[in-house]
C-alpha positions as CSV (number, residue, x, y, z in Angstrom):
1,X,56.4,151.8,117.1
2,X,58.3,153.9,119.6
3,X,60.9,156.0,117.8
4,X,62.3,157.7,120.9
5,X,66.1,157.2,120.8
6,X,67.2,159.3,123.8
7,X,65.0,159.8,126.9
8,X,66.2,161.9,129.8
9,X,64.1,162.0,133.0
10,X,64.7,164.4,135.9
11,X,68.5,164.4,135.4
12,X,70.4,166.0,138.3
13,X,74.1,166.3,138.8
14,X,75.8,167.9,141.8
15,X,79.5,168.3,142.4
16,X,79.5,169.0,146.1
17,X,77.5,172.2,146.6
18,X,77.6,173.0,142.9
19,X,74.5,171.9,140.9
20,X,75.5,171.3,137.3
21,X,72.1,169.9,136.3
22,X,68.7,170.4,137.8
23,X,65.7,168.3,136.7
24,X,66.6,168.0,133.0
25,X,64.0,166.3,130.8
26,X,63.9,165.8,127.1
27,X,63.3,163.3,124.3
28,X,65.1,162.9,121.0
29,X,63.5,160.9,118.2
30,X,65.0,158.8,115.4
31,X,66.4,160.9,112.6
32,X,66.6,164.2,114.5
33,X,69.7,166.4,114.2
34,X,69.5,168.3,117.5
35,X,71.5,171.4,118.4
36,X,72.5,171.5,122.1
37,X,73.3,175.0,123.1
38,X,74.3,176.8,126.3
39,X,77.0,179.1,127.7
40,X,80.1,177.8,129.3
41,X,79.2,176.0,132.5
42,X,75.6,175.6,131.6
43,X,75.6,171.7,131.8
44,X,76.0,170.6,128.2
45,X,79.1,168.5,128.6
46,X,77.8,167.1,131.9
47,X,74.6,166.0,130.1
48,X,76.6,164.3,127.3
49,X,78.9,162.5,129.7
50,X,75.8,161.1,131.5
51,X,74.2,160.0,128.3
52,X,77.5,158.2,127.2
53,X,77.9,156.6,130.6
54,X,81.2,158.4,131.4
55,X,79.7,159.8,134.7
56,X,76.6,158.9,136.7
57,X,73.8,161.4,137.5
58,X,73.1,162.3,141.1
59,X,69.4,161.8,140.4
60,X,67.1,160.8,137.6
61,X,68.0,158.5,134.7
62,X,68.2,158.2,131.0
63,X,67.5,155.6,128.3
64,X,69.5,155.3,125.1
65,X,67.7,153.3,122.3
66,X,65.7,151.7,125.1
67,X,68.7,150.7,127.3
68,X,69.0,152.2,130.8
69,X,72.3,154.0,131.6
70,X,72.4,152.3,135.0
71,X,71.2,148.8,134.1
72,X,72.5,148.3,130.6
73,X,75.6,150.6,130.2
74,X,77.3,148.2,127.6
75,X,74.2,148.3,125.4
76,X,74.1,152.1,125.7
77,X,77.7,152.3,124.5
78,X,77.0,150.0,121.6
79,X,74.3,152.5,120.4
80,X,76.4,155.6,120.7
81,X,79.2,157.1,118.6
82,X,80.9,159.8,120.6
83,X,83.2,162.5,119.4
84,X,84.5,164.6,122.4
85,X,85.7,168.2,121.9
86,X,89.3,167.0,122.2
87,X,89.4,164.4,119.5
88,X,90.9,161.1,121.0
89,X,93.6,160.3,118.4
90,X,97.1,158.7,118.5
91,X,99.1,161.1,116.2
92,X,102.0,158.7,115.6
93,X,99.6,156.1,114.1
94,X,98.6,155.9,110.4
95,X,94.9,156.5,109.8
96,X,94.4,152.9,108.8
97,X,96.3,151.6,111.9
98,X,94.2,153.8,114.2
99,X,90.9,152.7,112.7
100,X,92.0,149.0,112.9
101,X,92.8,149.6,116.6
102,X,89.4,151.1,117.2
103,X,87.5,148.4,115.3
104,X,89.3,145.7,117.4
105,X,88.6,147.6,120.6
106,X,85.0,147.4,119.5
107,X,85.2,143.7,119.3
108,X,85.4,143.1,115.6
109,X,87.7,140.5,114.1
110,X,88.9,139.3,110.6
111,X,87.0,140.5,107.5
112,X,84.5,142.4,109.7
113,X,87.3,144.8,110.6
114,X,88.0,145.6,107.0
115,X,84.3,145.9,106.2
116,X,83.7,148.4,109.1
117,X,86.8,150.5,108.2
118,X,85.8,150.6,104.5
119,X,82.3,151.9,105.4
120,X,83.6,154.5,107.9
121,X,86.3,155.7,105.4
122,X,83.7,156.1,102.6
123,X,81.3,158.0,104.9
124,X,84.0,160.4,106.0
125,X,85.9,160.7,102.7
126,X,89.2,159.6,104.2
127,X,90.4,157.5,101.3
128,X,93.1,160.0,100.2
129,X,94.8,160.0,103.6
130,X,94.3,156.5,104.8
131,X,98.0,155.7,104.6
132,X,99.2,159.0,106.3
133,X,100.2,159.6,109.8
134,X,97.5,161.3,111.8
135,X,99.9,164.0,113.0
136,X,100.5,165.0,109.3
137,X,96.8,165.7,108.7
138,X,95.1,169.1,108.8
139,X,92.7,169.8,111.6
140,X,89.8,169.2,109.3
141,X,91.0,165.7,108.3
142,X,91.8,164.9,112.0
143,X,88.1,165.7,112.8
144,X,87.1,163.4,110.0
145,X,89.2,160.6,111.6
146,X,87.5,161.3,114.9
147,X,84.1,161.0,113.1
148,X,85.3,157.8,111.5
149,X,86.1,156.2,114.9
150,X,82.7,157.3,116.2
151,X,81.0,155.6,113.2
152,X,83.1,152.4,113.0
153,X,80.6,150.3,114.9
154,X,77.7,151.8,112.9
155,X,75.9,153.3,115.9
156,X,72.3,154.6,115.7
157,X,73.1,157.7,117.7
158,X,76.0,160.2,117.3
159,X,76.9,162.7,120.1
160,X,79.3,165.4,118.8
161,X,80.9,167.9,121.2
162,X,82.1,171.0,119.3
163,X,83.0,169.2,116.1
164,X,83.8,172.4,114.3
165,X,86.0,173.9,117.0
166,X,89.3,175.3,115.6
167,X,88.4,174.7,111.9
168,X,88.7,177.3,109.2
169,X,85.5,178.2,107.3
170,X,86.2,175.7,104.5
171,X,87.0,172.9,106.9
172,X,83.9,173.7,109.0
173,X,81.7,173.7,105.9
174,X,83.0,170.2,104.9
175,X,82.4,168.8,108.4
176,X,78.9,170.5,108.5
177,X,77.9,168.9,105.2
178,X,79.3,165.5,106.5
179,X,77.2,165.8,109.7
180,X,74.0,166.6,107.6
181,X,74.7,163.6,105.4
182,X,75.2,161.3,108.4
183,X,72.1,162.7,110.1
184,X,69.9,161.4,107.4
185,X,70.3,157.9,108.8
186,X,71.1,158.5,112.5
187,X,70.0,160.5,115.5
188,X,72.6,163.3,116.1
189,X,73.3,165.6,119.1
190,X,75.5,168.5,118.1
191,X,76.8,170.5,121.0
192,X,78.3,173.8,119.8
193,X,78.7,177.5,120.6
194,X,78.4,178.4,116.9
195,X,74.8,179.5,116.3
196,X,75.3,179.6,112.5
197,X,76.0,175.9,112.6
198,X,72.8,175.2,114.4
199,X,70.7,177.3,112.0
200,X,72.0,175.5,108.9
201,X,72.6,172.0,110.3
202,X,69.9,171.3,113.0
203,X,66.2,170.8,112.8
204,X,65.7,171.3,116.5
205,X,67.4,173.2,119.3
206,X,67.7,172.6,123.1
207,X,69.1,175.5,125.1
208,X,70.4,174.9,128.6
209,X,71.3,177.5,131.1
210,X,72.3,177.2,134.8
211,X,71.7,173.4,134.6
212,X,68.1,173.7,133.3
213,X,66.5,173.4,129.9
214,X,65.2,176.8,129.0
215,X,64.0,176.2,125.4
216,X,63.1,173.3,123.1
217,X,62.0,174.2,119.6
218,X,63.0,174.6,115.9
219,X,65.5,177.5,115.2
220,X,62.8,179.4,113.1
221,X,60.1,179.0,115.8
222,X,62.5,180.1,118.5
223,X,63.1,183.3,116.6
224,X,59.4,183.9,115.9
225,X,58.4,183.2,119.6
226,X,61.2,185.3,121.1
227,X,61.3,188.3,118.9
228,X,58.2,189.9,117.4
229,X,58.4,190.2,113.6
230,X,58.7,193.7,112.1
231,X,58.9,195.1,108.6
232,X,61.2,197.5,106.8
233,X,59.3,199.4,104.1
234,X,61.5,201.1,101.4
235,X,59.7,204.0,99.7
236,X,60.9,206.0,96.6
237,X,61.8,209.6,97.4
238,X,59.9,212.4,95.6
239,X,61.1,213.1,92.0
240,X,62.9,216.2,93.2
241,X,65.6,213.9,94.6
242,X,66.0,215.9,97.8
243,X,64.7,215.2,101.3
244,X,61.1,216.4,101.7
245,X,60.0,216.5,105.4
246,X,56.3,216.8,104.3
247,X,56.6,213.7,102.2
248,X,58.2,211.7,105.0
249,X,55.4,212.8,107.3
250,X,52.8,211.8,104.7
251,X,54.2,208.3,104.4
252,X,54.6,207.8,108.1
253,X,51.0,208.9,108.8
254,X,49.7,206.6,106.1
255,X,51.5,203.6,107.6
256,X,50.5,204.6,111.2
257,X,46.8,204.7,110.2
258,X,46.9,200.9,109.5
259,X,44.7,199.5,112.2
260,X,47.1,196.5,112.9
261,X,50.2,198.6,113.1
262,X,51.6,199.6,116.5
263,X,54.4,202.0,115.7
264,X,56.2,203.5,112.6
265,X,59.7,204.9,112.8
266,X,62.2,206.2,110.3
267,X,64.8,203.5,109.8
268,X,68.5,203.8,108.9
269,X,69.6,203.3,105.4
270,X,68.0,206.2,103.6
271,X,69.5,207.5,100.3
272,X,68.7,210.4,98.1
273,X,66.4,208.0,96.1
274,X,64.7,206.1,98.8
275,X,63.4,206.3,102.4
276,X,63.1,203.5,104.9
277,X,60.5,203.0,107.6
278,X,60.5,200.5,110.4
279,X,56.9,199.2,110.9
280,X,56.1,197.2,114.1
281,X,52.7,195.4,114.0
282,X,50.3,194.7,116.9
283,X,50.2,191.2,118.2
284,X,52.7,189.9,115.6
285,X,50.2,190.4,112.7
286,X,51.4,190.0,109.1
287,X,50.7,193.5,107.8
288,X,52.5,193.3,104.4
289,X,49.2,193.4,102.4
290,X,48.1,196.4,104.5
291,X,51.3,198.2,103.8
292,X,51.0,197.7,100.0
293,X,47.4,198.9,100.1
294,X,48.5,202.0,102.1
295,X,51.1,202.8,99.5
296,X,48.5,202.5,96.7
297,X,46.0,204.7,98.5
298,X,48.7,207.2,99.6
299,X,50.2,207.6,96.1
300,X,53.7,206.7,97.1
301,X,55.9,204.0,95.4
302,X,56.9,201.0,97.6
303,X,60.3,199.8,96.4
304,X,60.7,197.0,98.9
305,X,59.2,195.3,101.9
306,X,61.4,193.1,104.2
307,X,60.2,191.0,107.1
308,X,62.7,190.9,110.0
309,X,63.0,189.1,113.3
310,X,65.6,188.5,116.0
311,X,68.4,186.3,115.0
312,X,69.1,183.1,116.9
313,X,72.0,184.9,118.7
314,X,69.7,187.5,120.2
315,X,67.3,184.7,121.3
316,X,70.2,182.7,122.8
317,X,71.4,185.7,124.8
318,X,67.9,186.5,126.0
319,X,67.2,182.9,127.1
320,X,70.6,182.3,128.8
321,X,70.6,185.7,130.7
322,X,67.1,185.4,132.0
323,X,65.7,188.2,129.7
324,X,63.0,186.2,128.1
325,X,59.3,185.8,128.4
326,X,57.7,182.7,130.1
327,X,56.0,181.8,126.8
328,X,59.3,181.7,125.0
329,X,61.1,179.5,127.5
330,X,58.3,177.0,127.5
331,X,57.8,176.9,123.7
332,X,57.2,173.2,123.6
333,X,55.9,172.7,127.2
334,X,52.3,171.7,127.7
335,X,50.5,172.9,130.9
336,X,51.2,169.5,132.5
337,X,54.9,170.0,131.7
338,X,54.8,173.5,133.1
339,X,53.2,172.2,136.3
340,X,55.8,169.5,136.6
341,X,58.6,172.0,136.0
342,X,57.1,174.2,138.8
343,X,57.1,171.3,141.1
344,X,60.7,170.5,140.3
345,X,61.7,174.1,140.9
346,X,60.0,173.9,144.3
347,X,61.8,170.7,145.1
348,X,65.1,172.1,144.0
349,X,64.5,175.3,146.1
350,X,63.6,173.2,149.1
351,X,66.8,171.1,148.7
352,X,68.9,174.2,148.5
353,X,67.1,175.5,151.6
354,X,67.7,172.3,153.5
355,X,71.4,172.3,152.4
356,X,71.9,175.8,153.6
357,X,70.2,175.1,156.9
358,X,72.4,172.1,157.4
359,X,75.5,174.1,156.6
360,X,74.4,176.8,159.1
361,X,73.9,174.2,161.8
């Protein structure tokens, strides 16, 4: 059984001479909570507007729950609940009135309206404010109302554009937990600039830059692929309690002699009772056991050993500014995908060249 809920193929979008999207390809499967990241102007909102049939691509196509965005736009809209960054609310309405309006706009009548509202209110915990005017609600509750309108027709896919924007930490935590809960039963695309949200909410990350997908992987794998793991070894100072340059050299040499270690440097954070060393392994080897053995053989006390890697923010900056290795950018690409990507690059370059030639003429 095919569980692909969203399939984008060679999506392109041009606004005159400006190319917002170039040969964008990805699939999202049932039950995935996907973080969609990219700097301003990277193509995130354009991609989401194409998937929700708000705008048409200049090239390529997409299928939503098996329905083509060109041939079956009504079926596409039935499958999607969409929460734009600016939540579409009527502030003078009561919450209940607004949800009734949305349900009727979705084509529900009679008891079915009440049933749909009841379910959406339970999912978003709006029971305490159902009789209040929307303009009287906090930003967090207004976001809940926006989520309720996106859920009222019980879609299989949710597309959320910056759902935590402008919320305080408590409100953001509540919405984040709500999205995780909803994501157990639906496919969710979460577009955000907040990397912390992605790390705690999403199981997979797509990063887009300059209209192209530059990474597709889990948050943990992105960090591991983009930044080599290193280790902070904390060693007890000599019993004398003062800095001993000879002891520091002894520890540094013992760690450097480990065959799978590349470099050893003194790290920040020393105290009178402990010293810290930054150990970088060769070829991303796990050298923790080697470090413990070196401590035993060298006669020094190892107080702690911490594995570190680049955070997702550093990975994001590297990918979206071009400072990233080819292996990282293609973390989920097979050789065939890489060849296709290269062909697409060539076609895009040729198109740009033709356009420039035309303009010069």
